[in-house]
C-alpha positions in Angstrom: -18.8 -14.3 -11.8 -15.3 -15.1 -13.0 -12.4 -12.7 -13.6 -12.9 -13.0 -17.2 -16.5 -11.8 -16.8 -15.3 -8.9 -14.8 -12.7 -8.1 -17.6 -15.4 -8.2 -20.0 -17.5 -5.8 -18.1 -14.7 -3.3 -18.2 -14.2 -3.8 -22.0 -18.1 -3.5 -22.6 -18.0 0.0 -20.8 -15.0 0.8 -22.9 -13.0 1.8 -19.9 -9.2 1.4 -20.3 -8.3 -1.1 -17.6 -4.9 -2.5 -16.1 -4.3 -5.2 -13.6 -2.0 -4.1 -10.9 0.0 -1.4 -12.1 -1.3 2.1 -11.1 0.3 4.5 -13.7 1.6 3.5 -17.1 2.2 5.6 -20.1 -0.1 3.8 -22.1 -2.9 3.9 -19.2 -2.7 7.6 -18.0 -5.8 8.8 -19.5 -9.0 9.5 -17.5 -11.4 7.7 -16.8 -9.5 4.4 -16.0 -9.5 1.4 -14.0 -6.9 -0.2 -12.1 -7.6 -3.5 -10.4 -5.8 -6.1 -8.2 -6.4 -9.1 -6.0 -6.0 -8.8 -2.4 -7.8 -11.9 -0.7 -8.1 -15.5 -1.5 -10.5 -17.8 0.1 -10.7 -21.6 -0.7 -14.2 -23.0 -1.6 -14.2 -26.3 0.0 -17.0 -29.1 -0.2 -16.8 -32.6 1.5 -13.3 -31.7 2.7 -11.9 -31.0 -0.7 -11.0 -27.6 -2.1 -12.4 -27.1 -5.8 -12.0 -23.5 -6.5 -11.1 -20.0 -4.8 -13.2 -17.0 -4.2 -10.9 -14.2 -5.1 -11.6 -10.5 -4.0 -10.4 -7.8 -6.3 -10.2 -4.1 -5.5 -11.5 -2.0 -8.5 -10.1 1.6 -8.6 -11.9 3.9 -11.1 -10.0 7.3 -11.7 -11.8 10.1 -13.1 -11.7 13.8 -13.7 -15.3 14.3 -12.0 -17.5 12.8 -9.5 -20.3 10.7 -10.8 -18.3 10.1 -14.2 -20.8 8.7 -16.8 -18.5 5.9 -17.3 -18.4 5.1 -13.3 -22.3 5.1 -13.5 -22.3 2.7 -16.7 -20.1 0.2 -14.9 -22.1 0.4 -11.7 -25.2 -0.4 -13.9 -23.5 -3.3 -15.8 -22.4 -4.8 -12.3 -25.9 -4.6 -11.2 -27.3 -6.1 -14.1 -24.8 -9.2 -13.4 -26.2 -9.2 -9.7 -23.2 -7.5 -8.3 -24.0 -4.5 -6.0 -20.7 -3.3 -4.8 -20.3 -0.7 -2.0 -18.6 2.2 -3.7 -16.2 4.5 -1.7 -15.2 8.0 -3.2 -12.2 10.3 -2.6 -10.7 13.2 -4.0 -7.0 12.9 -4.5 -6.0 16.6 -4.3 -2.5 16.5 -5.7 -3.6 14.5 -8.8 -6.8 16.6 -8.9 -8.6 13.2 -9.5 -11.6 11.5 -8.2 -10.9 7.8 -6.9 -13.9 5.6 -6.8 -13.2 2.0 -5.3 -14.8 -1.2 -4.4 -14.5 -4.7 -3.8 -15.7 -7.6 -6.4 -15.7 -11.2 -5.6 -14.8 -13.5 -8.4 -14.4 -17.4 -8.6 -10.9 -18.6 -9.9 -8.8 -21.6 -9.9 -5.7 -19.9 -8.7 -3.6 -23.1 -8.8 -4.4 -24.0 -12.4 -1.4 -24.8 -14.5 0.7 -26.1 -11.7 
């Protein structure tokens, strides 16, 4: 799966998403997704790097547990053979449910250099 594939899944689920910034005036509705990269690992073959596995945290914020959009997102990921472990917490001061998981995608992080 590529980063573009992941972003297309968000779009196909009709879930507002934003890379890296938790709260924006244009993205303060629930449910919503914020995702960010947190780990790079080179893919090496025959001693040469040719791509990078990049791990993204996907944070899904909603006003209820088991939000229908979260269930749809899980279904779409599963259809793409992605089976994340989803952790869930309640953010009391925000009155939001935060479901989060990791997804590994393949990227050429050094393209354009």
